[in-house]
PyMOL Python script that loads the backbone (N, CA, C, O; Angstrom):
from pymol import cmd

cmd.read_pdbstr("""\
ATOM      1  N   MET A   1      47.569  25.839  -6.069  1.00  0.00           N
ATOM      2  CA  MET A   1      47.084  24.617  -6.012  1.00  0.00           C
ATOM      3  C   MET A   1      45.942  24.440  -7.105  1.00  0.00           C
ATOM      4  O   MET A   1      45.011  25.245  -7.143  1.00  0.00           O
ATOM      5  N   THR A   2      46.025  23.398  -7.972  1.00  0.00           N
ATOM      6  CA  THR A   2      45.100  23.023  -8.843  1.00  0.00           C
ATOM      7  C   THR A   2      43.971  22.032  -8.442  1.00  0.00           C
ATOM      8  O   THR A   2      44.297  21.084  -7.727  1.00  0.00           O
ATOM      9  N   GLU A   3      42.774  22.146  -8.803  1.00  0.00           N
ATOM     10  CA  GLU A   3      41.648  21.407  -8.502  1.00  0.00           C
ATOM     11  C   GLU A   3      41.276  20.615  -9.774  1.00  0.00           C
ATOM     12  O   GLU A   3      41.321  21.054 -10.923  1.00  0.00           O
ATOM     13  N   ILE A   4      40.930  19.471  -9.416  1.00  0.00           N
ATOM     14  CA  ILE A   4      40.480  18.497 -10.638  1.00  0.00           C
ATOM     15  C   ILE A   4      38.959  18.580 -10.545  1.00  0.00           C
ATOM     16  O   ILE A   4      38.353  18.322  -9.505  1.00  0.00           O
ATOM     17  N   ALA A   5      38.303  18.998 -11.813  1.00  0.00           N
ATOM     18  CA  ALA A   5      36.954  19.169 -11.884  1.00  0.00           C
ATOM     19  C   ALA A   5      36.192  17.722 -11.837  1.00  0.00           C
ATOM     20  O   ALA A   5      36.671  16.826 -12.532  1.00  0.00           O
ATOM     21  N   THR A   6      35.224  17.498 -11.184  1.00  0.00           N
ATOM     22  CA  THR A   6      34.518  16.368 -11.140  1.00  0.00           C
ATOM     23  C   THR A   6      33.494  16.299 -12.011  1.00  0.00           C
ATOM     24  O   THR A   6      32.964  17.345 -12.385  1.00  0.00           O
ATOM     25  N   ALA A   7      33.020  14.965 -12.509  1.00  0.00           N
ATOM     26  CA  ALA A   7      31.926  14.895 -13.371  1.00  0.00           C
ATOM     27  C   ALA A   7      30.663  15.657 -13.123  1.00  0.00           C
ATOM     28  O   ALA A   7      30.019  16.060 -14.092  1.00  0.00           O
ATOM     29  N   ALA A   8      30.248  15.893 -11.867  1.00  0.00           N
ATOM     30  CA  ALA A   8      29.271  16.727 -11.524  1.00  0.00           C
ATOM     31  C   ALA A   8      29.383  18.096 -11.879  1.00  0.00           C
ATOM     32  O   ALA A   8      28.398  18.754 -12.213  1.00  0.00           O
ATOM     33  N   GLU A   9      30.622  18.595 -11.820  1.00  0.00           N
ATOM     34  CA  GLU A   9      30.776  19.977 -12.259  1.00  0.00           C
ATOM     35  C   GLU A   9      30.932  20.259 -13.742  1.00  0.00           C
ATOM     36  O   GLU A   9      30.689  21.369 -14.217  1.00  0.00           O
ATOM     37  N   THR A  10      31.324  19.276 -14.422  1.00  0.00           N
ATOM     38  CA  THR A  10      31.584  19.365 -15.879  1.00  0.00           C
ATOM     39  C   THR A  10      30.338  19.103 -16.614  1.00  0.00           C
ATOM     40  O   THR A  10      30.080  19.785 -17.605  1.00  0.00           O
ATOM     41  N   GLU A  11      29.567  18.202 -16.229  1.00  0.00           N
ATOM     42  CA  GLU A  11      28.460  17.472 -16.828  1.00  0.00           C
ATOM     43  C   GLU A  11      27.204  17.462 -15.952  1.00  0.00           C
ATOM     44  O   GLU A  11      26.683  16.367 -15.742  1.00  0.00           O
ATOM     45  N   PRO A  12      26.712  18.463 -15.466  1.00  0.00           N
ATOM     46  CA  PRO A  12      25.726  18.569 -14.308  1.00  0.00           C
ATOM     47  C   PRO A  12      24.358  17.765 -14.969  1.00  0.00           C
ATOM     48  O   PRO A  12      23.741  16.971 -14.259  1.00  0.00           O
ATOM     49  N   GLU A  13      23.985  17.999 -16.209  1.00  0.00           N
ATOM     50  CA  GLU A  13      22.718  17.562 -16.846  1.00  0.00           C
ATOM     51  C   GLU A  13      22.802  15.900 -16.615  1.00  0.00           C
ATOM     52  O   GLU A  13      21.859  15.290 -16.111  1.00  0.00           O
ATOM     53  N   LYS A  14      23.869  15.330 -16.983  1.00  0.00           N
ATOM     54  CA  LYS A  14      23.995  13.973 -17.028  1.00  0.00           C
ATOM     55  C   LYS A  14      24.060  13.374 -15.679  1.00  0.00           C
ATOM     56  O   LYS A  14      23.595  12.245 -15.526  1.00  0.00           O
ATOM     57  N   THR A  15      24.549  13.961 -14.754  1.00  0.00           N
ATOM     58  CA  THR A  15      24.497  13.655 -13.286  1.00  0.00           C
ATOM     59  C   THR A  15      23.209  13.640 -12.799  1.00  0.00           C
ATOM     60  O   THR A  15      22.768  12.641 -12.231  1.00  0.00           O
ATOM     61  N   VAL A  16      22.459  14.790 -12.984  1.00  0.00           N
ATOM     62  CA  VAL A  16      21.161  14.844 -12.466  1.00  0.00           C
ATOM     63  C   VAL A  16      20.217  13.722 -13.089  1.00  0.00           C
ATOM     64  O   VAL A  16      19.401  13.097 -12.412  1.00  0.00           O
ATOM     65  N   ASP A  17      20.407  13.546 -14.379  1.00  0.00           N
ATOM     66  CA  ASP A  17      19.524  12.567 -15.087  1.00  0.00           C
ATOM     67  C   ASP A  17      19.616  11.049 -14.587  1.00  0.00           C
ATOM     68  O   ASP A  17      18.677  10.263 -14.464  1.00  0.00           O
ATOM     69  N   SER A  18      21.017  10.818 -14.321  1.00  0.00           N
ATOM     70  CA  SER A  18      21.343   9.363 -13.752  1.00  0.00           C
ATOM     71  C   SER A  18      20.949   9.271 -12.474  1.00  0.00           C
ATOM     72  O   SER A  18      20.472   8.194 -12.115  1.00  0.00           O
ATOM     73  N   ALA A  19      21.054  10.316 -11.559  1.00  0.00           N
ATOM     74  CA  ALA A  19      20.467  10.191 -10.298  1.00  0.00           C
ATOM     75  C   ALA A  19      19.026  10.090  -9.943  1.00  0.00           C
ATOM     76  O   ALA A  19      18.531   9.579  -8.938  1.00  0.00           O
ATOM     77  N   THR A  20      18.383  10.730 -11.054  1.00  0.00           N
ATOM     78  CA  THR A  20      16.873  10.738 -10.768  1.00  0.00           C
ATOM     79  C   THR A  20      16.205   9.694 -11.662  1.00  0.00           C
ATOM     80  O   THR A  20      15.036   9.444 -11.370  1.00  0.00           O
ATOM     81  N   SER A  21      16.653   9.141 -12.538  1.00  0.00           N
ATOM     82  CA  SER A  21      15.981   8.155 -13.591  1.00  0.00           C
ATOM     83  C   SER A  21      15.632   6.865 -13.025  1.00  0.00           C
ATOM     84  O   SER A  21      14.694   6.168 -13.411  1.00  0.00           O
ATOM     85  N   ASP A  22      16.474   6.575 -12.051  1.00  0.00           N
ATOM     86  CA  ASP A  22      16.362   5.245 -11.473  1.00  0.00           C
ATOM     87  C   ASP A  22      15.380   5.218 -10.123  1.00  0.00           C
ATOM     88  O   ASP A  22      14.880   4.159  -9.742  1.00  0.00           O
ATOM     89  N   SER A  23      15.176   6.365  -9.501  1.00  0.00           N
ATOM     90  CA  SER A  23      14.485   6.563  -8.361  1.00  0.00           C
ATOM     91  C   SER A  23      13.113   6.970  -8.480  1.00  0.00           C
ATOM     92  O   SER A  23      12.393   6.847  -7.489  1.00  0.00           O
ATOM     93  N   ILE A  24      12.650   7.435  -9.541  1.00  0.00           N
ATOM     94  CA  ILE A  24      11.271   7.688  -9.876  1.00  0.00           C
ATOM     95  C   ILE A  24      10.680   6.539 -10.756  1.00  0.00           C
ATOM     96  O   ILE A  24      11.208   6.130 -11.790  1.00  0.00           O
ATOM     97  N   PRO A  25       9.385   6.019 -10.153  1.00  0.00           N
ATOM     98  CA  PRO A  25       8.835   5.181 -10.903  1.00  0.00           C
ATOM     99  C   PRO A  25       8.125   5.604 -12.214  1.00  0.00           C
ATOM    100  O   PRO A  25       7.848   6.799 -12.304  1.00  0.00           O
ATOM    101  N   ALA A  26       7.823   4.860 -13.152  1.00  0.00           N
ATOM    102  CA  ALA A  26       7.152   5.457 -14.300  1.00  0.00           C
ATOM    103  C   ALA A  26       5.896   5.787 -14.159  1.00  0.00           C
ATOM    104  O   ALA A  26       5.442   6.668 -14.890  1.00  0.00           O
ATOM    105  N   GLU A  27       5.112   5.183 -13.243  1.00  0.00           N
ATOM    106  CA  GLU A  27       3.677   5.495 -12.980  1.00  0.00           C
ATOM    107  C   GLU A  27       3.441   6.406 -12.058  1.00  0.00           C
ATOM    108  O   GLU A  27       2.266   6.621 -11.760  1.00  0.00           O
ATOM    109  N   TRP A  28       4.416   7.083 -11.454  1.00  0.00           N
ATOM    110  CA  TRP A  28       4.336   8.129 -10.388  1.00  0.00           C
ATOM    111  C   TRP A  28       3.717   9.400 -11.027  1.00  0.00           C
ATOM    112  O   TRP A  28       4.132   9.738 -12.135  1.00  0.00           O
ATOM    113  N   GLU A  29       2.798  10.096 -10.436  1.00  0.00           N
ATOM    114  CA  GLU A  29       2.277  11.365 -10.811  1.00  0.00           C
ATOM    115  C   GLU A  29       2.523  12.254  -9.454  1.00  0.00           C
ATOM    116  O   GLU A  29       2.371  11.740  -8.347  1.00  0.00           O
ATOM    117  N   ALA A  30       2.863  13.441  -9.594  1.00  0.00           N
ATOM    118  CA  ALA A  30       3.011  14.427  -8.579  1.00  0.00           C
ATOM    119  C   ALA A  30       1.660  14.895  -8.142  1.00  0.00           C
ATOM    120  O   ALA A  30       0.731  14.938  -8.948  1.00  0.00           O
ATOM    121  N   SER A  31       1.513  15.263  -6.833  1.00  0.00           N
ATOM    122  CA  SER A  31       0.368  15.830  -6.401  1.00  0.00           C
ATOM    123  C   SER A  31       0.691  17.240  -6.088  1.00  0.00           C
ATOM    124  O   SER A  31       1.633  17.598  -5.383  1.00  0.00           O
ATOM    125  N   ILE A  32      -0.286  18.114  -6.752  1.00  0.00           N
ATOM    126  CA  ILE A  32      -0.073  19.605  -6.856  1.00  0.00           C
ATOM    127  C   ILE A  32      -1.228  20.223  -6.071  1.00  0.00           C
ATOM    128  O   ILE A  32      -2.391  19.851  -6.224  1.00  0.00           O
ATOM    129  N   LEU A  33      -0.878  21.123  -5.276  1.00  0.00           N
ATOM    130  CA  LEU A  33      -1.794  21.954  -4.617  1.00  0.00           C
ATOM    131  C   LEU A  33      -1.688  23.470  -5.311  1.00  0.00           C
ATOM    132  O   LEU A  33      -0.626  24.074  -5.462  1.00  0.00           O
ATOM    133  N   ALA A  34      -2.908  23.921  -5.671  1.00  0.00           N
ATOM    134  CA  ALA A  34      -2.831  25.266  -6.342  1.00  0.00           C
ATOM    135  C   ALA A  34      -3.661  26.150  -5.473  1.00  0.00           C
ATOM    136  O   ALA A  34      -4.830  25.877  -5.201  1.00  0.00           O
ATOM    137  N   PHE A  35      -2.974  27.329  -4.993  1.00  0.00           N
ATOM    138  CA  PHE A  35      -3.633  28.495  -4.524  1.00  0.00           C
ATOM    139  C   PHE A  35      -4.118  29.563  -5.513  1.00  0.00           C
ATOM    140  O   PHE A  35      -3.246  30.133  -6.168  1.00  0.00           O
ATOM    141  N   ALA A  36      -5.309  29.880  -5.689  1.00  0.00           N
ATOM    142  CA  ALA A  36      -5.788  30.501  -6.803  1.00  0.00           C
ATOM    143  C   ALA A  36      -6.592  31.729  -6.279  1.00  0.00           C
ATOM    144  O   ALA A  36      -7.400  31.618  -5.356  1.00  0.00           O
ATOM    145  N   CYS A  37      -6.316  32.966  -6.945  1.00  0.00           N
ATOM    146  CA  CYS A  37      -7.085  34.054  -6.582  1.00  0.00           C
ATOM    147  C   CYS A  37      -8.554  33.981  -7.117  1.00  0.00           C
ATOM    148  O   CYS A  37      -8.832  33.541  -8.232  1.00  0.00           O
ATOM    149  N   HIS A  38      -9.470  34.455  -6.210  1.00  0.00           N
ATOM    150  CA  HIS A  38     -10.836  34.402  -6.650  1.00  0.00           C
ATOM    151  C   HIS A  38     -11.316  34.978  -7.990  1.00  0.00           C
ATOM    152  O   HIS A  38     -12.122  34.457  -8.760  1.00  0.00           O
ATOM    153  N   TYR A  39     -10.684  36.128  -8.124  1.00  0.00           N
ATOM    154  CA  TYR A  39     -11.113  36.969  -9.340  1.00  0.00           C
ATOM    155  C   TYR A  39     -10.340  36.695 -10.580  1.00  0.00           C
ATOM    156  O   TYR A  39     -10.805  36.972 -11.685  1.00  0.00           O
ATOM    157  N   CYS A  40      -9.066  36.108 -10.404  1.00  0.00           N
ATOM    158  CA  CYS A  40      -8.218  35.776 -11.546  1.00  0.00           C
ATOM    159  C   CYS A  40      -8.143  34.566 -11.780  1.00  0.00           C
ATOM    160  O   CYS A  40      -9.011  34.106 -12.522  1.00  0.00           O
ATOM    161  N   ALA A  41      -7.164  33.705 -11.272  1.00  0.00           N
ATOM    162  CA  ALA A  41      -6.873  32.328 -11.560  1.00  0.00           C
ATOM    163  C   ALA A  41      -7.988  31.267 -11.362  1.00  0.00           C
ATOM    164  O   ALA A  41      -8.117  30.271 -12.073  1.00  0.00           O
ATOM    165  N   PHE A  42      -8.884  31.644 -10.169  1.00  0.00           N
ATOM    166  CA  PHE A  42      -9.844  30.729 -10.070  1.00  0.00           C
ATOM    167  C   PHE A  42     -10.997  30.837 -10.997  1.00  0.00           C
ATOM    168  O   PHE A  42     -11.727  29.897 -11.311  1.00  0.00           O
ATOM    169  N   ALA A  43     -11.106  32.132 -11.430  1.00  0.00           N
ATOM    170  CA  ALA A  43     -12.134  32.335 -12.538  1.00  0.00           C
ATOM    171  C   ALA A  43     -11.747  31.712 -13.765  1.00  0.00           C
ATOM    172  O   ALA A  43     -12.601  31.318 -14.559  1.00  0.00           O
ATOM    173  N   ALA A  44     -10.491  31.592 -13.985  1.00  0.00           N
ATOM    174  CA  ALA A  44      -9.959  30.797 -15.256  1.00  0.00           C
ATOM    175  C   ALA A  44     -10.176  29.263 -15.114  1.00  0.00           C
ATOM    176  O   ALA A  44     -10.464  28.488 -16.026  1.00  0.00           O
ATOM    177  N   ALA A  45      -9.994  28.988 -13.879  1.00  0.00           N
ATOM    178  CA  ALA A  45     -10.158  27.561 -13.723  1.00  0.00           C
ATOM    179  C   ALA A  45     -11.671  27.029 -13.760  1.00  0.00           C
ATOM    180  O   ALA A  45     -12.013  25.916 -14.160  1.00  0.00           O
ATOM    181  N   ASP A  46     -12.426  27.934 -13.317  1.00  0.00           N
ATOM    182  CA  ASP A  46     -13.928  27.648 -13.376  1.00  0.00           C
ATOM    183  C   ASP A  46     -14.491  27.966 -14.817  1.00  0.00           C
ATOM    184  O   ASP A  46     -15.512  27.390 -15.192  1.00  0.00           O
ATOM    185  N   LEU A  47     -13.939  28.737 -15.512  1.00  0.00           N
ATOM    186  CA  LEU A  47     -14.301  28.925 -17.175  1.00  0.00           C
ATOM    187  C   LEU A  47     -13.813  27.528 -17.755  1.00  0.00           C
ATOM    188  O   LEU A  47     -14.518  27.011 -18.622  1.00  0.00           O
ATOM    189  N   ALA A  48     -12.722  26.918 -17.365  1.00  0.00           N
ATOM    190  CA  ALA A  48     -12.240  25.709 -17.892  1.00  0.00           C
ATOM    191  C   ALA A  48     -13.249  24.593 -17.648  1.00  0.00           C
ATOM    192  O   ALA A  48     -13.568  23.806 -18.539  1.00  0.00           O
ATOM    193  N   GLY A  49     -13.717  24.554 -16.467  1.00  0.00           N
ATOM    194  CA  GLY A  49     -14.738  23.643 -16.078  1.00  0.00           C
ATOM    195  C   GLY A  49     -16.044  23.685 -16.908  1.00  0.00           C
ATOM    196  O   GLY A  49     -16.642  22.709 -17.361  1.00  0.00           O
ATOM    197  N   VAL A  50     -16.416  25.142 -17.040  1.00  0.00           N
ATOM    198  CA  VAL A  50     -17.709  25.195 -17.830  1.00  0.00           C
ATOM    199  C   VAL A  50     -17.520  24.796 -19.316  1.00  0.00           C
ATOM    200  O   VAL A  50     -18.417  24.227 -19.938  1.00  0.00           O
ATOM    201  N   MET A  51     -16.310  25.118 -19.866  1.00  0.00           N
ATOM    202  CA  MET A  51     -16.058  24.793 -21.086  1.00  0.00           C
ATOM    203  C   MET A  51     -15.690  23.059 -21.312  1.00  0.00           C
ATOM    204  O   MET A  51     -15.163  22.592 -22.322  1.00  0.00           O
ATOM    205  N   ARG A  52     -16.075  22.361 -20.217  1.00  0.00           N
ATOM    206  CA  ARG A  52     -15.596  20.941 -20.239  1.00  0.00           C
ATOM    207  C   ARG A  52     -14.289  20.539 -20.305  1.00  0.00           C
ATOM    208  O   ARG A  52     -14.050  19.339 -20.441  1.00  0.00           O
ATOM    209  N   LEU A  53     -13.242  21.485 -20.220  1.00  0.00           N
ATOM    210  CA  LEU A  53     -11.798  21.126 -20.327  1.00  0.00           C
ATOM    211  C   LEU A  53     -11.584  20.425 -19.098  1.00  0.00           C
ATOM    212  O   LEU A  53     -12.250  20.646 -18.087  1.00  0.00           O
ATOM    213  N   SER A  54     -10.535  19.466 -19.183  1.00  0.00           N
ATOM    214  CA  SER A  54     -10.077  18.677 -18.019  1.00  0.00           C
ATOM    215  C   SER A  54      -8.695  18.793 -17.695  1.00  0.00           C
ATOM    216  O   SER A  54      -7.890  19.105 -18.573  1.00  0.00           O
ATOM    217  N   TYR A  55      -8.332  18.568 -16.501  1.00  0.00           N
ATOM    218  CA  TYR A  55      -6.947  18.486 -16.099  1.00  0.00           C
ATOM    219  C   TYR A  55      -6.694  17.554 -15.165  1.00  0.00           C
ATOM    220  O   TYR A  55      -7.650  17.042 -14.582  1.00  0.00           O
ATOM    221  N   SER A  56      -5.584  17.230 -14.906  1.00  0.00           N
ATOM    222  CA  SER A  56      -5.102  16.086 -14.069  1.00  0.00           C
ATOM    223  C   SER A  56      -5.914  15.962 -12.718  1.00  0.00           C
ATOM    224  O   SER A  56      -6.080  16.960 -12.016  1.00  0.00           O
ATOM    225  N   PRO A  57      -6.374  14.831 -12.393  1.00  0.00           N
ATOM    226  CA  PRO A  57      -6.961  14.701 -11.030  1.00  0.00           C
ATOM    227  C   PRO A  57      -6.215  14.991  -9.818  1.00  0.00           C
ATOM    228  O   PRO A  57      -6.741  15.210  -8.727  1.00  0.00           O
ATOM    229  N   ASN A  58      -4.829  14.982 -10.081  1.00  0.00           N
ATOM    230  CA  ASN A  58      -3.911  15.083  -8.872  1.00  0.00           C
ATOM    231  C   ASN A  58      -3.393  16.455  -8.567  1.00  0.00           C
ATOM    232  O   ASN A  58      -2.452  16.736  -7.824  1.00  0.00           O
ATOM    233  N   VAL A  59      -4.307  17.424  -9.391  1.00  0.00           N
ATOM    234  CA  VAL A  59      -4.183  18.860  -9.003  1.00  0.00           C
ATOM    235  C   VAL A  59      -5.468  19.260  -8.203  1.00  0.00           C
ATOM    236  O   VAL A  59      -6.603  19.079  -8.645  1.00  0.00           O
ATOM    237  N   LYS A  60      -5.201  19.798  -7.037  1.00  0.00           N
ATOM    238  CA  LYS A  60      -6.284  20.396  -6.087  1.00  0.00           C
ATOM    239  C   LYS A  60      -6.145  21.841  -6.052  1.00  0.00           C
ATOM    240  O   LYS A  60      -5.046  22.376  -5.906  1.00  0.00           O
ATOM    241  N   ILE A  61      -7.370  22.570  -6.201  1.00  0.00           N
ATOM    242  CA  ILE A  61      -7.222  24.083  -6.267  1.00  0.00           C
ATOM    243  C   ILE A  61      -8.006  24.534  -5.050  1.00  0.00           C
ATOM    244  O   ILE A  61      -9.107  24.068  -4.757  1.00  0.00           O
ATOM    245  N   ILE A  62      -7.331  25.530  -4.315  1.00  0.00           N
ATOM    246  CA  ILE A  62      -7.892  26.267  -3.232  1.00  0.00           C
ATOM    247  C   ILE A  62      -8.139  27.601  -3.656  1.00  0.00           C
ATOM    248  O   ILE A  62      -7.252  28.265  -4.191  1.00  0.00           O
ATOM    249  N   ARG A  63      -9.235  28.018  -3.463  1.00  0.00           N
ATOM    250  CA  ARG A  63      -9.638  29.553  -3.850  1.00  0.00           C
ATOM    251  C   ARG A  63      -9.335  30.271  -2.588  1.00  0.00           C
ATOM    252  O   ARG A  63      -9.428  29.787  -1.460  1.00  0.00           O
ATOM    253  N   LEU A  64      -8.941  31.552  -2.911  1.00  0.00           N
ATOM    254  CA  LEU A  64      -8.436  32.409  -1.948  1.00  0.00           C
ATOM    255  C   LEU A  64      -9.188  33.874  -2.359  1.00  0.00           C
ATOM    256  O   LEU A  64      -9.563  34.131  -3.502  1.00  0.00           O
ATOM    257  N   SER A  65      -9.313  34.666  -1.345  1.00  0.00           N
ATOM    258  CA  SER A  65      -9.868  35.951  -1.763  1.00  0.00           C
ATOM    259  C   SER A  65      -8.752  36.764  -2.497  1.00  0.00           C
ATOM    260  O   SER A  65      -9.096  37.578  -3.355  1.00  0.00           O
ATOM    261  N   CYS A  66      -7.504  36.589  -2.216  1.00  0.00           N
ATOM    262  CA  CYS A  66      -6.394  37.336  -2.873  1.00  0.00           C
ATOM    263  C   CYS A  66      -5.160  36.429  -2.566  1.00  0.00           C
ATOM    264  O   CYS A  66      -5.129  35.825  -1.493  1.00  0.00           O
ATOM    265  N   THR A  67      -4.311  36.331  -3.319  1.00  0.00           N
ATOM    266  CA  THR A  67      -3.145  35.362  -3.307  1.00  0.00           C
ATOM    267  C   THR A  67      -2.111  36.226  -2.525  1.00  0.00           C
ATOM    268  O   THR A  67      -1.098  35.687  -2.080  1.00  0.00           O
ATOM    269  N   GLY A  68      -2.348  37.566  -2.348  1.00  0.00           N
ATOM    270  CA  GLY A  68      -1.361  38.372  -1.452  1.00  0.00           C
ATOM    271  C   GLY A  68      -1.595  38.106  -0.032  1.00  0.00           C
ATOM    272  O   GLY A  68      -0.770  38.422   0.826  1.00  0.00           O
ATOM    273  N   LYS A  69      -2.813  37.476   0.252  1.00  0.00           N
ATOM    274  CA  LYS A  69      -3.021  37.127   1.658  1.00  0.00           C
ATOM    275  C   LYS A  69      -2.462  35.679   2.097  1.00  0.00           C
ATOM    276  O   LYS A  69      -2.489  35.255   3.252  1.00  0.00           O
ATOM    277  N   LEU A  70      -2.003  35.064   1.090  1.00  0.00           N
ATOM    278  CA  LEU A  70      -1.343  33.647   1.237  1.00  0.00           C
ATOM    279  C   LEU A  70      -0.230  33.870   2.261  1.00  0.00           C
ATOM    280  O   LEU A  70       0.686  34.678   2.112  1.00  0.00           O
ATOM    281  N   ASP A  71      -0.413  33.034   3.364  1.00  0.00           N
ATOM    282  CA  ASP A  71       0.703  33.073   4.424  1.00  0.00           C
ATOM    283  C   ASP A  71       1.556  31.815   4.046  1.00  0.00           C
ATOM    284  O   ASP A  71       1.093  30.772   3.585  1.00  0.00           O
ATOM    285  N   HIS A  72       2.943  32.089   4.326  1.00  0.00           N
ATOM    286  CA  HIS A  72       3.944  31.157   3.794  1.00  0.00           C
ATOM    287  C   HIS A  72       3.749  29.857   4.744  1.00  0.00           C
ATOM    288  O   HIS A  72       4.311  28.818   4.396  1.00  0.00           O
ATOM    289  N   SER A  73       3.030  29.872   5.843  1.00  0.00           N
ATOM    290  CA  SER A  73       2.969  28.604   6.609  1.00  0.00           C
ATOM    291  C   SER A  73       2.026  27.748   5.879  1.00  0.00           C
ATOM    292  O   SER A  73       2.151  26.545   6.106  1.00  0.00           O
ATOM    293  N   TYR A  74       1.124  28.094   5.065  1.00  0.00           N
ATOM    294  CA  TYR A  74       0.249  27.316   4.276  1.00  0.00           C
ATOM    295  C   TYR A  74       0.933  26.360   3.371  1.00  0.00           C
ATOM    296  O   TYR A  74       0.684  25.158   3.271  1.00  0.00           O
ATOM    297  N   VAL A  75       1.884  27.086   2.683  1.00  0.00           N
ATOM    298  CA  VAL A  75       2.773  26.493   1.632  1.00  0.00           C
ATOM    299  C   VAL A  75       3.644  25.426   2.327  1.00  0.00           C
ATOM    300  O   VAL A  75       3.730  24.269   1.918  1.00  0.00           O
ATOM    301  N   LEU A  76       4.297  25.921   3.438  1.00  0.00           N
ATOM    302  CA  LEU A  76       5.133  24.968   4.210  1.00  0.00           C
ATOM    303  C   LEU A  76       4.345  23.739   4.760  1.00  0.00           C
ATOM    304  O   LEU A  76       4.934  22.658   4.773  1.00  0.00           O
ATOM    305  N   ARG A  77       3.077  23.814   5.210  1.00  0.00           N
ATOM    306  CA  ARG A  77       2.306  22.915   5.758  1.00  0.00           C
ATOM    307  C   ARG A  77       1.876  21.921   4.546  1.00  0.00           C
ATOM    308  O   ARG A  77       1.784  20.715   4.775  1.00  0.00           O
ATOM    309  N   ALA A  78       1.620  22.432   3.287  1.00  0.00           N
ATOM    310  CA  ALA A  78       1.384  21.515   2.344  1.00  0.00           C
ATOM    311  C   ALA A  78       2.567  20.600   1.977  1.00  0.00           C
ATOM    312  O   ALA A  78       2.326  19.453   1.600  1.00  0.00           O
ATOM    313  N   PHE A  79       3.756  21.020   2.062  1.00  0.00           N
ATOM    314  CA  PHE A  79       4.926  20.221   1.829  1.00  0.00           C
ATOM    315  C   PHE A  79       5.185  19.280   2.906  1.00  0.00           C
ATOM    316  O   PHE A  79       5.637  18.160   2.669  1.00  0.00           O
ATOM    317  N   GLU A  80       4.910  19.698   4.114  1.00  0.00           N
ATOM    318  CA  GLU A  80       5.097  18.659   5.360  1.00  0.00           C
ATOM    319  C   GLU A  80       3.965  17.622   5.284  1.00  0.00           C
ATOM    320  O   GLU A  80       4.170  16.561   5.873  1.00  0.00           O
ATOM    321  N   ARG A  81       2.770  17.790   4.623  1.00  0.00           N
ATOM    322  CA  ARG A  81       1.719  16.825   4.502  1.00  0.00           C
ATOM    323  C   ARG A  81       1.756  16.037   3.303  1.00  0.00           C
ATOM    324  O   ARG A  81       0.860  15.222   3.082  1.00  0.00           O
ATOM    325  N   GLY A  82       2.820  16.226   2.423  1.00  0.00           N
ATOM    326  CA  GLY A  82       3.195  15.318   1.369  1.00  0.00           C
ATOM    327  C   GLY A  82       2.893  15.754  -0.021  1.00  0.00           C
ATOM    328  O   GLY A  82       3.026  15.007  -0.991  1.00  0.00           O
ATOM    329  N   ILE A  83       2.470  17.021  -0.089  1.00  0.00           N
ATOM    330  CA  ILE A  83       2.272  17.663  -1.460  1.00  0.00           C
ATOM    331  C   ILE A  83       3.497  17.672  -2.213  1.00  0.00           C
ATOM    332  O   ILE A  83       4.451  18.076  -1.547  1.00  0.00           O
ATOM    333  N   ASP A  84       3.749  17.367  -3.337  1.00  0.00           N
ATOM    334  CA  ASP A  84       4.864  17.411  -4.314  1.00  0.00           C
ATOM    335  C   ASP A  84       5.312  18.777  -4.790  1.00  0.00           C
ATOM    336  O   ASP A  84       6.464  19.198  -4.893  1.00  0.00           O
ATOM    337  N   GLY A  85       4.121  19.407  -5.070  1.00  0.00           N
ATOM    338  CA  GLY A  85       4.269  20.898  -5.398  1.00  0.00           C
ATOM    339  C   GLY A  85       3.237  21.819  -5.257  1.00  0.00           C
ATOM    340  O   GLY A  85       2.076  21.410  -5.271  1.00  0.00           O
ATOM    341  N   VAL A  86       3.503  23.089  -5.112  1.00  0.00           N
ATOM    342  CA  VAL A  86       2.615  24.139  -4.822  1.00  0.00           C
ATOM    343  C   VAL A  86       2.658  25.195  -6.045  1.00  0.00           C
ATOM    344  O   VAL A  86       3.700  25.606  -6.554  1.00  0.00           O
ATOM    345  N   PHE A  87       1.425  25.543  -6.408  1.00  0.00           N
ATOM    346  CA  PHE A  87       1.202  26.618  -7.402  1.00  0.00           C
ATOM    347  C   PHE A  87       0.413  27.753  -6.894  1.00  0.00           C
ATOM    348  O   PHE A  87      -0.687  27.586  -6.366  1.00  0.00           O
ATOM    349  N   VAL A  88       0.973  28.925  -7.051  1.00  0.00           N
ATOM    350  CA  VAL A  88       0.525  29.995  -6.539  1.00  0.00           C
ATOM    351  C   VAL A  88      -0.037  30.967  -7.738  1.00  0.00           C
ATOM    352  O   VAL A  88       0.832  31.493  -8.434  1.00  0.00           O
ATOM    353  N   ALA A  89      -1.322  31.236  -8.022  1.00  0.00           N
ATOM    354  CA  ALA A  89      -1.611  31.925  -9.208  1.00  0.00           C
ATOM    355  C   ALA A  89      -2.664  33.045  -8.758  1.00  0.00           C
ATOM    356  O   ALA A  89      -3.629  32.785  -8.040  1.00  0.00           O
ATOM    357  N   GLY A  90      -2.393  34.221  -9.221  1.00  0.00           N
ATOM    358  CA  GLY A  90      -3.161  35.371  -8.935  1.00  0.00           C
ATOM    359  C   GLY A  90      -3.514  36.235  -9.965  1.00  0.00           C
ATOM    360  O   GLY A  90      -4.183  37.240  -9.725  1.00  0.00           O
TER     361      GLY A  90
END
""", "prot")
cmd.dss("prot")
cmd.show_as("cartoon", "prot")
cmd.util.cbc("prot")
cmd.orient("prot")
């Protein structure tokens, strides 16, 4: 039995681009929630603030004592409440 390859199988990049280009407004920005380790990633974010460097206001940082203690339920809860992306840095 022979199968005919569909356009999605042979050219997935074009299919994804055409499916998403019409559905995302140009002014849309993703809301990102970052879980940061107190001693590593949060220290770097704090240093960026001291140096007067800026990042997008749609990024919210939550400081943790250690990202190893991050429970998966917090990540799932963030997505349930409308966060578009989660960044875990340790």
